[in-house]
N, CA and C atoms as a LAMMPS dump frame, in Angstrom:
ITEM: TIMESTEP
0
ITEM: NUMBER OF ATOMS
561
ITEM: BOX BOUNDS ff ff ff
-5.0000000000000000e+02 5.0000000000000000e+02
-5.0000000000000000e+02 5.0000000000000000e+02
-5.0000000000000000e+02 5.0000000000000000e+02
ITEM: ATOMS id mol type element x y z
1 1 1 N 1.114 -1.738 -0.14
2 1 2 C -0.05 0.004 -0.563
3 1 3 C 0.949 1.668 0.432
4 2 1 N 0.476 2.525 -1.192
5 2 2 C 1.45 3.369 -0.661
6 2 3 C 0.838 4.637 0.237
7 3 1 N 2.091 4.766 0.658
8 3 2 C 1.516 5.848 2.341
9 3 3 C 0.668 7.054 1.915
10 4 1 N 0.645 7.066 2.631
11 4 2 C -0.322 9.119 2.295
12 4 3 C 0.173 9.876 2.633
13 5 1 N 0.496 11.258 1.856
14 5 2 C 1.465 11.763 1.766
15 5 3 C 1.711 12.521 3.07
16 6 1 N 3.26 13.075 3.562
17 6 2 C 3.822 13.656 4.348
18 6 3 C 3.463 15.427 4.666
19 7 1 N 3.174 15.952 5.484
20 7 2 C 2.201 17.274 6.013
21 7 3 C 3.19 17.72 6.685
22 8 1 N 3.114 18.45 7.374
23 8 2 C 3.507 19.526 8.084
24 8 3 C 3.601 19.009 9.599
25 9 1 N 4.222 19.066 10.254
26 9 2 C 4.483 18.362 11.683
27 9 3 C 4.606 16.999 11.393
28 10 1 N 3.886 16.796 10.545
29 10 2 C 4.284 14.467 11.025
30 10 3 C 5.997 14.639 11.046
31 11 1 N 5.418 12.634 11.687
32 11 2 C 6.864 12.73 12.37
33 11 3 C 7.838 11.527 11.19
34 12 1 N 9.33 12.625 10.913
35 12 2 C 9.604 11.987 9.346
36 12 3 C 10.108 10.757 9.475
37 13 1 N 10.679 9.712 10.852
38 13 2 C 10.829 8.583 10.513
39 13 3 C 10.187 7.155 10.49
40 14 1 N 8.807 7.729 10.621
41 14 2 C 7.215 6.891 10.706
42 14 3 C 6.749 7.086 8.907
43 15 1 N 7.133 8.479 8.564
44 15 2 C 6.719 8.377 6.865
45 15 3 C 8.054 8.089 6.177
46 16 1 N 9.18 7.372 6.619
47 16 2 C 10.278 7.396 5.765
48 16 3 C 10.493 6.095 5.579
49 17 1 N 9.612 4.894 6.302
50 17 2 C 9.444 3.747 6.841
51 17 3 C 8.089 3.097 5.953
52 18 1 N 7.091 3.667 6.104
53 18 2 C 5.891 3.518 5.813
54 18 3 C 6.219 4.013 3.897
55 19 1 N 7.62 3.868 2.978
56 19 2 C 7.613 5.037 2.144
57 19 3 C 8.397 3.315 2.11
58 20 1 N 9.497 3.586 2.655
59 20 2 C 10.272 1.411 2.358
60 20 3 C 9.402 0.535 2.405
61 21 1 N 8.279 0.853 3.646
62 21 2 C 7.762 -0.906 3.203
63 21 3 C 6.891 -1.481 1.749
64 22 1 N 6.344 0.219 1.756
65 22 2 C 5.372 0.494 0.442
66 22 3 C 6.436 -0.485 -0.807
67 23 1 N 7.442 0.247 -0.805
68 23 2 C 9.136 -0.375 -1.569
69 23 3 C 9.731 -1.367 -2.232
70 24 1 N 9.357 -2.627 -0.76
71 24 2 C 9.538 -3.595 -1.221
72 24 3 C 8.682 -4.344 -1.303
73 25 1 N 6.843 -3.762 -0.704
74 25 2 C 6.085 -4.502 -1.09
75 25 3 C 5.835 -4.838 -2.99
76 26 1 N 6.093 -3.531 -3.633
77 26 2 C 6.362 -3.379 -5.045
78 26 3 C 7.182 -4.101 -5.841
79 27 1 N 8.275 -4.9 -4.633
80 27 2 C 9.434 -5.233 -5.268
81 27 3 C 9.027 -6.773 -6.602
82 28 1 N 9.908 -6.766 -7.563
83 28 2 C 9.654 -7.787 -7.808
84 28 3 C 10.757 -9.092 -7.681
85 29 1 N 10.233 -10.255 -7.342
86 29 2 C 11.056 -11.253 -6.904
87 29 3 C 11.243 -12.331 -7.856
88 30 1 N 12.396 -13.013 -8.429
89 30 2 C 12.67 -13.69 -9.522
90 30 3 C 12.171 -14.833 -8.155
91 31 1 N 12.051 -16.25 -8.963
92 31 2 C 11.074 -17.172 -8.779
93 31 3 C 11.676 -18.971 -10.263
94 32 1 N 10.699 -19.318 -10.039
95 32 2 C 10.535 -20.886 -11.087
96 32 3 C 10.229 -19.828 -12.195
97 33 1 N 10.628 -20.043 -13.415
98 33 2 C 10.56 -19.189 -14.503
99 33 3 C 10.686 -18.009 -14.577
100 34 1 N 11.074 -16.705 -13.21
101 34 2 C 10.71 -15.514 -13.361
102 34 3 C 13.087 -15.302 -13.439
103 35 1 N 13.326 -15.461 -14.005
104 35 2 C 15.427 -14.099 -14.182
105 35 3 C 14.891 -12.757 -14.189
106 36 1 N 15.454 -12.434 -13.236
107 36 2 C 15.383 -10.836 -13.112
108 36 3 C 16.826 -10.263 -13.998
109 37 1 N 17.731 -9.948 -14.071
110 37 2 C 18.936 -8.367 -14.321
111 37 3 C 18.991 -7.075 -14.361
112 38 1 N 19.496 -7.375 -13.698
113 38 2 C 19.377 -6.09 -12.987
114 38 3 C 21.112 -5.111 -13.308
115 39 1 N 20.934 -3.582 -13.581
116 39 2 C 21.794 -2.885 -14.263
117 39 3 C 21.323 -1.437 -13.996
118 40 1 N 22.172 -1.103 -14.528
119 40 2 C 22.087 0.855 -14.591
120 40 3 C 21.005 1.598 -15.168
121 41 1 N 20.533 0.246 -16.127
122 41 2 C 19.57 1.651 -17.054
123 41 3 C 18.477 0.407 -16.764
124 42 1 N 17.921 0.08 -15.337
125 42 2 C 16.884 -0.329 -15.26
126 42 3 C 16.98 -2.613 -14.92
127 43 1 N 15.694 -2.595 -14.943
128 43 2 C 15.736 -4.351 -14.363
129 43 3 C 14.863 -4.897 -15.863
130 44 1 N 15.786 -5.873 -16.106
131 44 2 C 15.043 -6.642 -16.84
132 44 3 C 14.444 -7.752 -16.773
133 45 1 N 12.539 -7.973 -17.068
134 45 2 C 12.211 -9.283 -16.833
135 45 3 C 12.095 -10.464 -17.461
136 46 1 N 13.087 -11.37 -17.373
137 46 2 C 12.578 -12.338 -18.864
138 46 3 C 12.096 -13.728 -17.97
139 47 1 N 11.107 -13.411 -18.514
140 47 2 C 9.902 -14.605 -17.656
141 47 3 C 9.165 -15.834 -18.923
142 48 1 N 10.232 -17.315 -18.38
143 48 2 C 10.483 -18.464 -19.333
144 48 3 C 8.802 -19.598 -18.821
145 49 1 N 8.998 -20.555 -19.474
146 49 2 C 8.601 -21.502 -18.876
147 49 3 C 9.195 -21.972 -17.94
148 50 1 N 8.998 -22.511 -17.088
149 50 2 C 10.213 -23.196 -15.926
150 50 3 C 10.812 -24.496 -16.322
151 51 1 N 12.422 -24.719 -16.439
152 51 2 C 12.826 -25.087 -16.842
153 51 3 C 12.691 -26.81 -15.92
154 52 1 N 12.723 -27.723 -17.21
155 52 2 C 12.208 -29.255 -16.201
156 52 3 C 13.241 -29.792 -16.009
157 53 1 N 13.16 -30.753 -14.532
158 53 2 C 14.865 -31.377 -13.371
159 53 3 C 15.512 -32.047 -14.832
160 54 1 N 16.649 -32.66 -14.431
161 54 2 C 17.492 -33.429 -14.552
162 54 3 C 17.253 -35.027 -15.206
163 55 1 N 16.886 -35.038 -16.454
164 55 2 C 16.817 -36.981 -17.029
165 55 3 C 18.161 -37.487 -16.57
166 56 1 N 18.592 -37.625 -17.526
167 56 2 C 19.987 -38.366 -17.941
168 56 3 C 19.24 -40.073 -18
169 57 1 N 20.348 -40.806 -17.91
170 57 2 C 20.367 -42.067 -19.129
171 57 3 C 19.358 -42.592 -17.543
172 58 1 N 18.563 -43.982 -18.396
173 58 2 C 18.426 -45.021 -18.848
174 58 3 C 16.677 -44.569 -17.458
175 59 1 N 16.64 -43.583 -17.426
176 59 2 C 15.116 -42.662 -17.034
177 59 3 C 14.214 -43.853 -17.762
178 60 1 N 12.998 -43.97 -17.291
179 60 2 C 12.501 -45.004 -17.001
180 60 3 C 10.786 -44.514 -17.364
181 61 1 N 9.753 -44.797 -18.501
182 61 2 C 8.464 -44.546 -18.085
183 61 3 C 7.815 -45.738 -18.009
184 62 1 N 6.815 -45.718 -16.864
185 62 2 C 6.161 -47.354 -17.522
186 62 3 C 4.358 -47.165 -17.985
187 63 1 N 3.678 -48.598 -18.138
188 63 2 C 2.328 -47.932 -18.781
189 63 3 C 1.877 -48.633 -17.712
190 64 1 N 0.409 -48.879 -17.775
191 64 2 C 0.086 -50.871 -17.492
192 64 3 C 0.403 -51.386 -17.17
193 65 1 N 1.345 -51.801 -17.619
194 65 2 C 2.401 -53.361 -18.305
195 65 3 C 3.122 -53.037 -18.409
196 66 1 N 3.58 -52.298 -19.414
197 66 2 C 5.036 -52.621 -20.007
198 66 3 C 5.928 -51.531 -19.43
199 67 1 N 6.394 -51.091 -19.907
200 67 2 C 7.469 -49.545 -20.104
201 67 3 C 8.804 -49.655 -20.793
202 68 1 N 8.836 -48.273 -20.79
203 68 2 C 10.055 -48.221 -21.85
204 68 3 C 11.998 -46.919 -20.765
205 69 1 N 12.368 -47.56 -21.66
206 69 2 C 13.877 -46.686 -20.812
207 69 3 C 14.491 -46.537 -21.798
208 70 1 N 15.011 -45.206 -21.272
209 70 2 C 15.86 -44.372 -21.996
210 70 3 C 17.053 -44.712 -22.509
211 71 1 N 18.036 -43.962 -23.262
212 71 2 C 19.216 -44.41 -23.904
213 71 3 C 20.083 -44.269 -22.74
214 72 1 N 20.469 -45.935 -22.634
215 72 2 C 21.865 -45.473 -21.561
216 72 3 C 22.434 -46.628 -22.086
217 73 1 N 24.175 -46.783 -21.908
218 73 2 C 25.393 -47.421 -21.976
219 73 3 C 25.947 -48.083 -20.636
220 74 1 N 26.028 -48.759 -21.17
221 74 2 C 27.821 -50.434 -20.497
222 74 3 C 28.769 -50.369 -21.033
223 75 1 N 29.124 -50.264 -20.889
224 75 2 C 31.109 -50.355 -21.365
225 75 3 C 30.682 -49.824 -23.121
226 76 1 N 30.204 -48.669 -23.04
227 76 2 C 29.946 -48.114 -24.357
228 76 3 C 28.809 -48.848 -24.927
229 77 1 N 28.359 -49.678 -24.728
230 77 2 C 27.013 -51.118 -25.046
231 77 3 C 25.72 -50.107 -25.347
232 78 1 N 25.109 -50.623 -25.878
233 78 2 C 23.881 -51.015 -25.143
234 78 3 C 23.151 -51.521 -25.463
235 79 1 N 22.124 -51.457 -24.499
236 79 2 C 21.545 -52.718 -24.092
237 79 3 C 20.098 -52.656 -25.128
238 80 1 N 19.781 -54.649 -25.669
239 80 2 C 18.549 -54.684 -26.567
240 80 3 C 17.435 -55.036 -25.392
241 81 1 N 16.876 -55.742 -26.069
242 81 2 C 15.498 -55.665 -25.614
243 81 3 C 14.2 -55.886 -26.467
244 82 1 N 13.652 -56.971 -27.004
245 82 2 C 13.003 -57.93 -27.896
246 82 3 C 13.515 -57.591 -29.272
247 83 1 N 15.071 -57.468 -29.016
248 83 2 C 15.306 -57.543 -30.979
249 83 3 C 15.561 -55.566 -30.99
250 84 1 N 15.313 -55.151 -30.091
251 84 2 C 15.792 -53.673 -29.933
252 84 3 C 16.518 -52.61 -29.875
253 85 1 N 16.857 -51.717 -29.588
254 85 2 C 17.986 -51.137 -28.611
255 85 3 C 17.629 -50.093 -27.564
256 86 1 N 17.394 -50.367 -26.729
257 86 2 C 17.118 -49.822 -25.881
258 86 3 C 16.23 -48.112 -26.37
259 87 1 N 17.059 -48.031 -26.558
260 87 2 C 16.646 -45.953 -26.702
261 87 3 C 15.346 -46.505 -28.52
262 88 1 N 15.1 -47.78 -28.934
263 88 2 C 14.113 -47.763 -29.948
264 88 3 C 13.209 -47.257 -29.666
265 89 1 N 11.509 -46.701 -30.082
266 89 2 C 10.141 -46.459 -29.938
267 89 3 C 9.922 -48.198 -30.015
268 90 1 N 10.399 -49.146 -30.801
269 90 2 C 9.704 -50.481 -30.897
270 90 3 C 10.142 -51.005 -29.276
271 91 1 N 11.328 -51.144 -28.283
272 91 2 C 11.512 -51.393 -26.925
273 91 3 C 10.647 -51.415 -25.732
274 92 1 N 10.098 -52.342 -25.932
275 92 2 C 8.436 -52.631 -24.514
276 92 3 C 9.421 -53.432 -23.651
277 93 1 N 9.116 -52.943 -22.467
278 93 2 C 9.55 -53.991 -21.71
279 93 3 C 8.997 -54.924 -20.705
280 94 1 N 7.678 -55.305 -20.898
281 94 2 C 6.72 -56.516 -20.135
282 94 3 C 6.753 -56.141 -18.949
283 95 1 N 5.705 -55.885 -17.965
284 95 2 C 6.047 -56.551 -16.259
285 95 3 C 5.027 -56.845 -15.63
286 96 1 N 4.332 -57.846 -14.915
287 96 2 C 3.156 -58.246 -13.987
288 96 3 C 3.995 -58.841 -13.233
289 97 1 N 2.939 -58.601 -12.154
290 97 2 C 3.186 -59.826 -11.158
291 97 3 C 4.243 -58.914 -9.568
292 98 1 N 3.51 -58.162 -9.281
293 98 2 C 4.281 -57.409 -8.405
294 98 3 C 4.868 -58.203 -6.728
295 99 1 N 6.324 -58.039 -6.485
296 99 2 C 6.348 -58.98 -5.323
297 99 3 C 6.607 -57.702 -4.145
298 100 1 N 5.404 -58.167 -3.116
299 100 2 C 5.661 -57.066 -2.112
300 100 3 C 4.703 -55.814 -2.161
301 101 1 N 4.545 -55.781 -3.184
302 101 2 C 4.034 -54.3 -4.065
303 101 3 C 4.972 -53.903 -4.896
304 102 1 N 6.247 -53.576 -4.94
305 102 2 C 7.129 -53.737 -5.832
306 102 3 C 8.076 -54.443 -7.371
307 103 1 N 8.479 -53.761 -7.811
308 103 2 C 9.369 -54.784 -8.949
309 103 3 C 10.373 -53.997 -9.508
310 104 1 N 11.473 -54.363 -9.287
311 104 2 C 12.819 -54.19 -10.184
312 104 3 C 13.279 -53.704 -11.106
313 105 1 N 13.542 -52.299 -12.192
314 105 2 C 14.007 -52.17 -13.425
315 105 3 C 15.333 -52.541 -13.312
316 106 1 N 16.064 -53.765 -14.442
317 106 2 C 17.287 -53.091 -14.038
318 106 3 C 18.591 -53.679 -15.579
319 107 1 N 19.689 -53.549 -15.481
320 107 2 C 20.527 -54.512 -16.509
321 107 3 C 21.101 -55.057 -16.006
322 108 1 N 21.418 -56.674 -17.115
323 108 2 C 21.664 -57.924 -17.636
324 108 3 C 22.416 -58.137 -17.893
325 109 1 N 23.479 -57.997 -17.055
326 109 2 C 24.896 -58.384 -17.887
327 109 3 C 25.254 -59.539 -18.047
328 110 1 N 25.917 -60.591 -18.754
329 110 2 C 25.982 -61.828 -18.818
330 110 3 C 27.629 -62.216 -18.689
331 111 1 N 28.214 -62.173 -18.151
332 111 2 C 30.245 -62.607 -18.541
333 111 3 C 30.085 -63.99 -18.822
334 112 1 N 31.277 -63.865 -19.576
335 112 2 C 31.927 -65.124 -20.299
336 112 3 C 32.892 -65.654 -18.575
337 113 1 N 32.376 -67.185 -18.601
338 113 2 C 32.748 -67.584 -17.434
339 113 3 C 34.635 -67.932 -17.221
340 114 1 N 35.575 -68.044 -18.209
341 114 2 C 36.436 -67.619 -18.301
342 114 3 C 37.408 -66.533 -17.836
343 115 1 N 37.175 -66.071 -18.407
344 115 2 C 37.149 -64.278 -18.017
345 115 3 C 36.504 -63.337 -17.159
346 116 1 N 35.81 -63.496 -17.267
347 116 2 C 35.004 -63.077 -16.595
348 116 3 C 34.055 -61.424 -16.801
349 117 1 N 34.744 -61.416 -17.864
350 117 2 C 34.391 -59.558 -18.805
351 117 3 C 33.072 -59.511 -19.839
352 118 1 N 32.207 -59.196 -19.864
353 118 2 C 31.233 -59.234 -20.552
354 118 3 C 31.887 -58.696 -22.051
355 119 1 N 30.401 -60.039 -23.391
356 119 2 C 31.014 -59.338 -24.164
357 119 3 C 30.65 -57.42 -24.763
358 120 1 N 31.543 -57.311 -25.935
359 120 2 C 31.387 -55.591 -25.81
360 120 3 C 30.973 -56.125 -27.705
361 121 1 N 31.239 -56.882 -27.974
362 121 2 C 31.138 -56.589 -29.711
363 121 3 C 30.431 -57.253 -31.004
364 122 1 N 29.336 -57.358 -30.687
365 122 2 C 28.417 -57.948 -31.206
366 122 3 C 27.321 -58.538 -30.168
367 123 1 N 27.176 -57.744 -28.806
368 123 2 C 27.1 -58.444 -28.274
369 123 3 C 25.121 -58.537 -28.197
370 124 1 N 24.697 -59.617 -27.742
371 124 2 C 22.939 -59.972 -28.091
372 124 3 C 22.199 -59.708 -26.043
373 125 1 N 21.318 -59.823 -26.903
374 125 2 C 19.971 -59.717 -26.062
375 125 3 C 20.343 -60.4 -24.544
376 126 1 N 20.861 -61.798 -25.185
377 126 2 C 21.395 -62.573 -23.619
378 126 3 C 22.695 -62.258 -22.882
379 127 1 N 22.922 -61.318 -23.655
380 127 2 C 24.695 -61.033 -23.14
381 127 3 C 24.429 -59.329 -22.46
382 128 1 N 23.445 -58.667 -23.257
383 128 2 C 23.182 -56.864 -22.027
384 128 3 C 21.881 -57.056 -22.094
385 129 1 N 20.623 -56.956 -21.206
386 129 2 C 19.344 -56.535 -21.553
387 129 3 C 19.213 -56.048 -20.677
388 130 1 N 17.471 -54.734 -20.175
389 130 2 C 17.321 -54.899 -19.521
390 130 3 C 15.978 -55.334 -19.431
391 131 1 N 15.86 -55.737 -17.922
392 131 2 C 14.746 -56.44 -17.084
393 131 3 C 13.898 -56.644 -15.943
394 132 1 N 12.967 -56.659 -15.826
395 132 2 C 12.261 -56.299 -14.453
396 132 3 C 11.782 -57.639 -14.041
397 133 1 N 11.999 -57.261 -12.567
398 133 2 C 12.372 -59.197 -12.128
399 133 3 C 11.812 -58.253 -10.091
400 134 1 N 12.216 -59.725 -9.205
401 134 2 C 11.051 -59.049 -8.059
402 134 3 C 12.024 -58.865 -6.966
403 135 1 N 12.966 -59.274 -7.071
404 135 2 C 14.613 -58.868 -6.464
405 135 3 C 15.458 -58.111 -6.584
406 136 1 N 16.13 -56.741 -6.301
407 136 2 C 17.582 -56.297 -6.825
408 136 3 C 18.349 -57.202 -7.084
409 137 1 N 18.638 -58.724 -7.093
410 137 2 C 20.266 -59.063 -7.739
411 137 3 C 19.694 -60.122 -8.207
412 138 1 N 21.261 -60.765 -8.223
413 138 2 C 20.882 -62.576 -9.39
414 138 3 C 21.749 -62.83 -8.903
415 139 1 N 20.752 -64.658 -8.757
416 139 2 C 21.839 -65.538 -8.646
417 139 3 C 22.356 -65.971 -9.234
418 140 1 N 22.04 -65.954 -10.017
419 140 2 C 23.729 -66.409 -10.607
420 140 3 C 25.272 -65.916 -11.426
421 141 1 N 26.351 -66.413 -10.414
422 141 2 C 27.158 -65.666 -10.741
423 141 3 C 27.522 -64.912 -11.707
424 142 1 N 26.65 -65.76 -12.251
425 142 2 C 28.146 -64.867 -13.952
426 142 3 C 27.116 -63.561 -14.451
427 143 1 N 25.596 -63.089 -13.85
428 143 2 C 24.975 -62.482 -14.466
429 143 3 C 25.074 -61.508 -13.478
430 144 1 N 25.149 -60.344 -13.578
431 144 2 C 25.469 -59.137 -12.678
432 144 3 C 24.176 -58.25 -13.248
433 145 1 N 23.584 -57.862 -12.157
434 145 2 C 22.201 -56.916 -12.381
435 145 3 C 22.292 -55.841 -11.263
436 146 1 N 22.321 -54.494 -11.98
437 146 2 C 21.962 -53.167 -11.094
438 146 3 C 20.608 -52.489 -11.566
439 147 1 N 20.011 -52.248 -10.538
440 147 2 C 19.089 -51.458 -10.323
441 147 3 C 19.384 -50.254 -10.955
442 148 1 N 17.661 -49.929 -12.095
443 148 2 C 18.299 -48.321 -12.77
444 148 3 C 16.502 -47.813 -12.392
445 149 1 N 15.706 -48.399 -11.851
446 149 2 C 14.34 -48.197 -11.395
447 149 3 C 13.876 -49.335 -10.687
448 150 1 N 12.507 -48.089 -9.603
449 150 2 C 12.426 -49.345 -8.907
450 150 3 C 10.564 -48.441 -8.624
451 151 1 N 9.566 -50.176 -9.302
452 151 2 C 8.176 -49.686 -9.608
453 151 3 C 7.962 -50.084 -8.442
454 152 1 N 6.759 -48.79 -7.778
455 152 2 C 5.954 -49.653 -6.121
456 152 3 C 4.862 -48.997 -7.417
457 153 1 N 3.814 -50.541 -6.807
458 153 2 C 2.294 -50.295 -7.369
459 153 3 C 1.204 -49.664 -6.281
460 154 1 N 1.418 -49.341 -5.379
461 154 2 C 0.674 -48.745 -4.031
462 154 3 C 0.914 -47.529 -4.118
463 155 1 N -0.031 -46.84 -3.965
464 155 2 C -1.525 -46.732 -3.682
465 155 3 C -1.453 -46.449 -5.477
466 156 1 N -0.657 -45.713 -6.538
467 156 2 C -0.876 -45.946 -8.08
468 156 3 C 0.598 -46.606 -7.632
469 157 1 N 0.234 -46.937 -9.91
470 157 2 C 1.984 -47.065 -9.942
471 157 3 C 3.086 -45.536 -10.701
472 158 1 N 4.015 -45.88 -9.75
473 158 2 C 5.058 -45.065 -9.793
474 158 3 C 6.331 -45.262 -9.936
475 159 1 N 7.508 -44.409 -10.638
476 159 2 C 8.33 -45.334 -10.872
477 159 3 C 9.292 -44.646 -10.126
478 160 1 N 10.374 -44.936 -9.018
479 160 2 C 11.573 -44.367 -8.73
480 160 3 C 12.678 -44.521 -8.775
481 161 1 N 13.321 -43.133 -10.022
482 161 2 C 14.736 -43.065 -10.756
483 161 3 C 15.324 -43.717 -10.167
484 162 1 N 16.288 -44.715 -9.951
485 162 2 C 17.597 -44.937 -9.015
486 162 3 C 18.488 -44.222 -9.993
487 163 1 N 18.808 -44.784 -11.267
488 163 2 C 20.581 -44.944 -12.2
489 163 3 C 19.732 -43.866 -12.844
490 164 1 N 21.149 -42.653 -13.316
491 164 2 C 20.722 -41.669 -13.595
492 164 3 C 22.116 -41.551 -15.293
493 165 1 N 23.411 -42.212 -14.795
494 165 2 C 24.658 -42.317 -15.765
495 165 3 C 24.749 -42.88 -15.845
496 166 1 N 25.614 -43.447 -17.575
497 166 2 C 26.182 -45.133 -18.128
498 166 3 C 27.221 -45.297 -17.306
499 167 1 N 27.682 -46.379 -17.568
500 167 2 C 27.982 -47.365 -16.907
501 167 3 C 29.2 -48.191 -17.694
502 168 1 N 30.186 -48.447 -16.322
503 168 2 C 31.447 -49.214 -16.465
504 168 3 C 31.164 -50.626 -15.863
505 169 1 N 30.949 -52.196 -16.549
506 169 2 C 30.608 -52.855 -15.766
507 169 3 C 32.32 -53.756 -15.517
508 170 1 N 32.464 -53.98 -14.503
509 170 2 C 33.82 -54.754 -13.921
510 170 3 C 33.676 -55.776 -12.963
511 171 1 N 33.818 -56.969 -12.789
512 171 2 C 34.074 -58.275 -12.764
513 171 3 C 35.135 -58.373 -11.648
514 172 1 N 35.481 -59.7 -10.398
515 172 2 C 36.21 -60.388 -9.37
516 172 3 C 35.392 -61.111 -9.004
517 173 1 N 36.3 -61.803 -9.593
518 173 2 C 36.693 -63.448 -9.239
519 173 3 C 35.63 -63.487 -7.526
520 174 1 N 34.85 -64.606 -7.363
521 174 2 C 34.462 -64.829 -5.789
522 174 3 C 36.25 -65.64 -5.369
523 175 1 N 36.112 -65.813 -3.989
524 175 2 C 37.501 -66.651 -3.245
525 175 3 C 36.68 -67.735 -3.457
526 176 1 N 35.811 -68.511 -3.443
527 176 2 C 35.593 -69.894 -4.163
528 176 3 C 35.979 -70.653 -5.053
529 177 1 N 36.419 -69.099 -6.306
530 177 2 C 36.459 -69.363 -7.424
531 177 3 C 35.775 -69.872 -8.704
532 178 1 N 34.162 -69.858 -8.088
533 178 2 C 33.102 -70.437 -8.52
534 178 3 C 32.308 -69.118 -8.702
535 179 1 N 32.219 -68.636 -9.59
536 179 2 C 31.938 -67.352 -10.447
537 179 3 C 32.205 -65.946 -9.731
538 180 1 N 31.258 -64.844 -10.531
539 180 2 C 31.797 -63.538 -10.093
540 180 3 C 31.993 -62.698 -9.436
541 181 1 N 32.314 -61.565 -8.252
542 181 2 C 31.397 -60.583 -8.193
543 181 3 C 30.672 -59.358 -9.25
544 182 1 N 29.955 -58.332 -9.305
545 182 2 C 30.106 -57.876 -10.746
546 182 3 C 29.811 -56.289 -9.627
547 183 1 N 30.692 -55.217 -10.664
548 183 2 C 30.86 -53.953 -10.228
549 183 3 C 30.476 -52.894 -11.619
550 184 1 N 29.45 -51.982 -10.715
551 184 2 C 29.057 -51.329 -12.032
552 184 3 C 29.593 -49.956 -11.491
553 185 1 N 30.179 -48.948 -11.763
554 185 2 C 31.004 -47.599 -11.723
555 185 3 C 30.454 -47.131 -12.551
556 186 1 N 29.932 -46.024 -12.289
557 186 2 C 29.754 -44.651 -13.284
558 186 3 C 30.465 -44.121 -14.005
559 187 1 N 29.785 -43.935 -15.44
560 187 2 C 31.281 -43.897 -16.51
561 187 3 C 31.136 -42.189 -16.506
């Protein structure tokens, strides 16, 4: 509210404080989608649509019974799903049977039993893919599983994104000599 004009005999300090209060209430503040640039010539107000958040690799979007995964790489190899690269619009991963109201979406990598390395040249869906399963780990020592998202069923189907970056995969032979421990490092 703009203060009343000052008259002879009014207190100067009270009038000054009223002017300051009025000026601050009229100030334009920056916020979501509003950028202010102040200069000696004045203030420029740049209003734009709010910037969307960071998406990153492996972004999972889920429908009622299938999901899609955005492009992501492991050792510079893009996983295959249903014969398509995961970034292909035809690559859909079906899911059902929630375990305790949740399912894990993850990268599945199969390694050579002799070397412990994943196949990088001419990799097939059997070598590297994205799967949906009820547990966040693998029971086969030759297969590494790294979760990229968690699907929860209740109260509504929700995707909880876990991974945002490409990965490097490596292994270490288990002390028993049978199988490997799998490691997924951010690339």
